[in-house]
Structure formats: structure tokens, C-alpha cells
C-alpha positions as CSV (number, residue, x, y, z in Angstrom):
1,X,9.7,-2.1,-35.6
2,X,13.5,-1.5,-35.6
3,X,12.9,1.7,-33.6
4,X,10.5,0.1,-31.2
5,X,9.8,2.2,-28.1
6,X,9.5,0.2,-24.8
7,X,7.3,3.0,-23.3
8,X,4.5,1.9,-25.8
9,X,4.5,-1.5,-24.2
10,X,4.3,0.0,-20.7
11,X,1.2,1.9,-21.7
12,X,-0.3,-1.1,-23.4
13,X,0.1,-3.1,-20.2
14,X,-1.3,-0.4,-18.1
15,X,-4.5,-0.2,-20.2
16,X,-4.8,-4.0,-20.4
17,X,-4.5,-4.4,-16.7
18,X,-6.6,-1.4,-15.6
19,X,-9.2,-1.3,-18.3
20,X,-9.2,2.4,-19.3
21,X,-7.0,5.2,-20.3
22,X,-7.8,7.2,-17.2
23,X,-7.0,4.3,-14.8
24,X,-3.8,3.5,-16.7
25,X,-2.8,7.2,-16.5
26,X,-3.3,7.2,-12.7
27,X,-1.3,4.0,-12.2
28,X,1.5,4.8,-14.5
29,X,2.0,8.5,-13.7
30,X,1.5,9.5,-17.4
31,X,-1.2,11.8,-18.7
32,X,-4.3,10.3,-20.3
33,X,-3.6,11.9,-23.7
34,X,-0.1,10.4,-23.6
35,X,-1.5,6.9,-22.9
36,X,-3.9,7.3,-25.8
37,X,-1.1,8.5,-28.1
38,X,1.1,5.5,-27.1
39,X,-1.7,3.0,-27.9
40,X,-2.3,4.6,-31.3
41,X,1.4,4.5,-32.1
42,X,1.7,0.9,-31.0
43,X,-1.3,-0.2,-33.0
44,X,0.1,1.7,-36.1
45,X,3.5,0.0,-35.7
46,X,2.0,-3.4,-35.3
47,X,-0.7,-2.9,-38.0
48,X,-3.3,-4.4,-35.6
49,X,-6.1,-3.3,-33.3
50,X,-5.3,-4.1,-29.7
51,X,-8.3,-2.8,-27.9
52,X,-12.0,-2.4,-28.5
53,X,-14.4,-0.1,-26.6
54,X,-16.4,-1.7,-23.8
55,X,-19.1,-0.4,-21.4
56,X,-16.6,0.9,-18.9
57,X,-13.4,1.4,-20.9
58,X,-11.5,-1.0,-23.2
59,X,-11.3,-4.7,-23.6
60,X,-8.4,-6.5,-25.4
61,X,-9.1,-7.7,-28.9
62,X,-8.0,-11.3,-29.7
63,X,-4.7,-9.9,-31.1
64,X,-4.2,-7.8,-27.9
65,X,-4.8,-10.9,-25.8
66,X,-2.3,-12.9,-27.8
67,X,0.3,-10.2,-27.2
68,X,-0.3,-9.7,-23.5
69,X,1.9,-12.5,-22.2
70,X,4.8,-11.5,-24.5
71,X,4.4,-7.9,-23.2
72,X,4.6,-9.1,-19.6
73,X,7.7,-11.1,-20.4
74,X,9.3,-7.9,-21.7
75,X,8.2,-6.1,-18.6
76,X,9.8,-8.8,-16.4
77,X,13.0,-8.7,-18.4
78,X,13.2,-4.9,-18.2
79,X,12.7,-5.1,-14.4
80,X,15.4,-7.7,-14.0
81,X,17.8,-5.5,-16.0
82,X,17.0,-2.6,-13.7
83,X,17.5,-4.7,-10.6
84,X,20.9,-6.0,-11.7
85,X,22.1,-2.5,-12.5
86,X,20.7,-1.0,-9.3
87,X,22.2,-3.8,-7.3
88,X,25.7,-2.7,-8.3
89,X,25.2,0.9,-7.0
90,X,27.9,1.5,-4.4
91,X,27.0,5.0,-3.2
92,X,24.3,6.2,-0.8
93,X,22.7,8.6,-3.3
94,X,19.8,8.8,-5.6
95,X,16.2,7.7,-5.1
96,X,14.8,4.9,-3.0
97,X,11.0,4.1,-3.4
98,X,9.2,2.9,-0.3
99,X,5.6,1.6,-0.1
100,X,3.7,1.2,3.2
101,X,0.1,1.2,4.4
102,X,-1.7,4.5,4.7
103,X,-1.4,4.5,8.5
104,X,2.3,3.5,8.6
105,X,3.2,6.0,5.9
106,X,1.2,8.8,7.6
107,X,1.8,8.4,11.3
108,X,5.0,6.4,11.7
109,X,7.5,6.8,8.7
110,X,7.8,10.6,8.4
111,X,9.7,11.0,11.6
112,X,12.0,8.1,10.8
113,X,12.6,9.3,7.2
114,X,13.3,12.9,8.5
115,X,16.2,11.5,10.6
116,X,17.5,9.4,7.7
117,X,17.5,12.3,5.2
118,X,19.3,14.5,7.8
119,X,22.1,11.9,7.9
120,X,22.1,11.2,4.1
121,X,21.9,14.5,2.2
122,X,22.4,12.9,-1.2
123,X,19.5,10.4,-0.7
124,X,16.0,10.9,-2.0
125,X,12.9,9.0,-0.8
126,X,9.7,8.4,-2.7
127,X,7.0,7.3,-0.2
128,X,3.9,5.5,-1.6
129,X,1.0,5.4,0.9
130,X,-1.2,2.6,-0.2
131,X,-2.9,-0.5,1.1
132,X,-2.4,-2.4,-2.1
133,X,0.7,-4.6,-2.5
134,X,3.3,-3.1,-4.7
135,X,5.2,-5.6,-6.8
136,X,8.8,-5.5,-5.7
137,X,9.7,-8.0,-8.5
138,X,8.6,-5.5,-11.1
139,X,10.4,-2.6,-9.5
140,X,7.2,-0.8,-8.4
141,X,9.0,-0.2,-5.2
142,X,12.5,-0.8,-3.7
143,X,11.4,-1.5,-0.2
144,X,7.9,-2.4,1.1
145,X,6.4,-2.5,4.6
146,X,3.8,-5.2,4.6
147,X,1.3,-6.7,7.2
148,X,1.7,-10.2,5.8
149,X,4.8,-12.3,5.2
150,X,5.6,-12.2,1.4
151,X,5.5,-15.5,-0.3
152,X,7.4,-14.6,-3.5
153,X,10.9,-16.0,-4.0
154,X,13.8,-13.5,-4.6
155,X,12.6,-11.3,-1.8
156,X,14.4,-10.6,1.4
157,X,11.9,-10.3,4.3
158,X,12.5,-9.5,7.9
159,X,9.8,-9.4,10.5
160,X,10.5,-6.3,12.6
161,X,7.7,-6.5,15.1
162,X,3.9,-6.4,15.7
163,X,1.6,-3.4,15.9
164,X,-0.7,-3.8,19.0
165,X,-4.3,-3.0,18.4
166,X,-7.0,-2.0,20.8
167,X,-10.5,-0.5,20.9
168,X,-10.6,3.3,21.6
169,X,-12.7,6.4,21.6
170,X,-12.1,10.1,22.0
171,X,-12.8,11.7,25.4
172,X,-15.3,14.0,23.6
173,X,-17.3,11.0,22.4
174,X,-17.3,9.2,25.8
175,X,-18.4,12.4,27.5
176,X,-21.3,12.5,25.2
177,X,-22.3,8.8,25.0
178,X,-20.8,7.2,28.1
179,X,-18.1,4.5,28.5
180,X,-18.9,0.9,27.7
181,X,-18.0,-1.5,30.5
182,X,-18.8,-4.8,28.7
183,X,-18.8,-5.8,25.1
184,X,-22.6,-6.0,25.1
185,X,-22.7,-2.3,26.0
186,X,-21.3,-1.3,22.6
187,X,-24.7,-2.1,21.0
188,X,-25.8,1.4,21.9
189,X,-22.7,3.1,20.5
190,X,-21.5,4.3,17.1
191,X,-19.0,1.9,15.7
192,X,-16.4,2.9,13.0
193,X,-15.9,0.3,10.3
194,X,-14.8,-0.1,6.7
195,X,-17.0,0.5,3.7
196,X,-16.2,-1.9,0.8
197,X,-13.5,-3.9,2.7
198,X,-14.7,-6.8,4.8
199,X,-11.5,-7.0,6.8
200,X,-13.0,-5.8,10.1
201,X,-16.0,-8.1,9.7
202,X,-13.7,-11.1,9.1
203,X,-11.5,-10.0,12.1
204,X,-14.5,-9.8,14.4
205,X,-15.8,-13.2,13.2
206,X,-12.4,-14.7,14.0
207,X,-12.9,-13.4,17.6
208,X,-16.3,-15.2,17.7
209,X,-18.2,-12.0,17.3
210,X,-20.5,-12.1,14.2
211,X,-21.1,-8.6,12.8
212,X,-22.6,-7.2,9.6
213,X,-21.7,-4.1,7.6
214,X,-24.8,-2.3,8.9
215,X,-23.5,-2.7,12.5
216,X,-20.9,0.0,11.7
217,X,-22.8,3.3,11.7
218,X,-19.7,5.1,10.2
219,X,-17.9,3.4,7.4
220,X,-14.8,4.5,5.4
221,X,-12.1,2.6,3.7
222,X,-9.4,5.2,3.9
223,X,-7.4,4.5,7.0
224,X,-6.2,8.0,7.6
225,X,-9.8,9.3,7.4
226,X,-10.8,6.5,9.8
227,X,-8.2,7.6,12.3
228,X,-9.2,11.2,12.1
229,X,-12.8,10.4,12.5
230,X,-11.9,8.4,15.7
231,X,-9.9,11.4,17.0
232,X,-12.8,13.7,16.2
233,X,-15.2,11.7,18.4
234,X,-17.4,10.1,15.8
235,X,-17.5,6.8,17.6
236,X,-15.6,3.7,18.9
237,X,-13.0,2.2,16.7
238,X,-9.9,-0.1,16.5
239,X,-6.6,1.7,16.6
240,X,-2.9,1.2,17.0
241,X,-2.1,1.5,20.7
242,X,0.9,3.9,20.2
243,X,-1.1,6.2,18.0
244,X,-4.0,6.1,20.4
245,X,-1.7,7.2,23.3
246,X,-0.2,9.9,21.2
247,X,-3.6,11.5,20.5
248,X,-5.1,11.0,23.9
249,X,-7.7,8.3,22.9
250,X,-9.2,6.3,25.8
251,X,-8.7,2.5,25.8
252,X,-11.9,0.4,26.1
253,X,-12.7,-3.2,27.1
254,X,-9.1,-4.3,27.9
255,X,-10.2,-7.9,28.0
256,X,-11.1,-7.7,24.3
257,X,-8.1,-9.2,22.5
258,X,-7.6,-7.9,19.0
259,X,-4.7,-9.7,17.3
260,X,-1.7,-7.5,16.5
261,X,-0.6,-6.7,13.0
262,X,2.7,-8.2,12.0
263,X,5.1,-5.9,10.2
264,X,7.5,-7.3,7.5
265,X,10.2,-5.2,5.9
266,X,10.9,-6.5,2.4
267,X,13.2,-5.8,-0.6
268,X,14.3,-7.6,-3.7
269,X,17.4,-9.7,-3.1
270,X,19.2,-8.0,-6.0
271,X,18.7,-4.6,-4.3
272,X,20.3,-5.7,-1.0
273,X,23.7,-5.2,-2.8
274,X,22.8,-1.6,-3.5
275,X,24.3,0.7,-0.9
276,X,21.4,3.2,-0.9
277,X,18.7,0.5,-0.6
278,X,20.8,-1.4,2.0
279,X,21.2,1.8,4.0
280,X,17.4,2.6,4.0
281,X,16.5,-1.0,4.7
282,X,18.9,-1.3,7.7
283,X,17.8,2.1,9.0
284,X,14.2,1.2,8.9
285,X,14.9,-2.2,10.5
286,X,16.7,-0.4,13.4
287,X,14.2,2.4,13.9
288,X,10.8,0.8,13.4
289,X,10.5,-1.6,16.3
290,X,10.5,1.2,18.8
291,X,7.9,3.1,16.9
292,X,5.2,0.4,16.4
């Protein structure tokens, strides 16, 4: 164990948290054979079996479960070491990793990041388009754009605005199906909703409008696909007002108030002393309000 390799623990945590070699490979960016090799090496070094096969992957053995908290402690310590080192960087160069929702990452950030990279030629950006919450404390991202205020300590968070939301349809759809004048009129229309997510159902319930999954004739969880389906004239759907105007969508039922989405810009406190992260954070804070 004197030549212990930290990457073996990273692979152990990935399998423990995601339940299979394939899922661990997707999340960690390593290949599936590499994950399997790391687990074999770690088990050989420890002289213990850490996983047992299950119906859909692998479960931890009692020994693996006993080691899990210790492995997470090592992960946290490694992340803190990285944060301390990164926080002392004085030059605007190198890589900054940003995570944002699929819609923000696809339709809002590219133009802003193009301007930033034109001004900072030694900067590199990794943009992660995901609706899951990346853990800034474990250095899964340097900066995150979130639709909820983060509750974790040691994070710097700045609310930079709200994204207005409305009900829209493409002109091609309205030409085919007609324009609803009242909320009751939408009963005869195709509604775009989410598949596994109940976010839209809960949002409608908060407005006093009970709806079920089956009320949405077209369902998809990927937000970019949802947006493209709306643009293609599949049916009526909720959309950011700025994006709707950009793509010529028609606003519907102006009296229907859909609460806006708050946008929070967040970074780990240690990274605010990093010149490159501070530069990106401040640039996004300055540019985003006018693009929401």
C-alpha cells in the first residue's frame, strides 16, 4: 500500500455511487475497461472483495461499505487541496469548467463565451450542459449557473436575474390548429411536457391548474429537444421569452402567469482568489443579465 494510487479510489467511488462499470465510466470520463482494471487492482492491494454482482450492476460488499466513508473523506481532502492550489493562481490562463442547464448552455452561453475567449486567448473553457447539480465543493465544476439558490456553505452565490417564461407556439402550428384565446381552449391542443420529470406538473399545480402526465401529448425530458419540438410546430409549450422572440414563436394567453426562473451564479469561495475563475465569474455576471 505504500505506492497507493488515488485514481483507484476515484474509480471505486464512481462504481459505488453509480452502480455499474458503464455508468461509472460515463460519469468519470474513463473507459469501462479502465474502471474494471482499477477495481481489480484496488481489491488486490487491499486483499478484499469490494463489490458483488447484482441484477443491474454491482453492490458493495460489507467491506466495501465499510470503506466508503473513508474513500469519500479522501475525495474531499483531495478536492480541498486542489481548491487551495487553484485559488492561488494569479494568471488568466488555463481551464475553467462551467456547468449550466441544457437550455442556458445551448442558447445563452455560447455567444457570451465567444466574446470572453476573444478577449482572453490563454483561457480555455469546459462547458457542461446538464440539468443535474454539479458539486462545486468536490471540484466537479469551477462555476455553476443554477436555477435555485445554493444552500452549501463555502460557496459564493450571486443572483443575476430572472428568466421570464411564457406559453408559446410556432406560427405553423397555430395555422394548423388555431390560436387558443382562453385557458380552457387548450384542451383541444397538443401540449408539450416532460417525460419522467414531474416539474411541469408541479408547476401547473402551483398555479391552481391540476394536470396529469397524459395531458401532455408530446413528452421529452431533454430541454433542447423540447425547444426544437416547439419550434417545429409540434404543439404548445412553455419557453423563455427571449428565446421565443428570437425564433419567431407566438405568445399565448398573456394573462397566464408562469413564475420566472431565478438564475444564480455560483463558485467555491477558494476559487474567487483565482484570477482566471474570477475573470470568468465577473464576465458572466456582467453579460448574463441582458441575455436572460
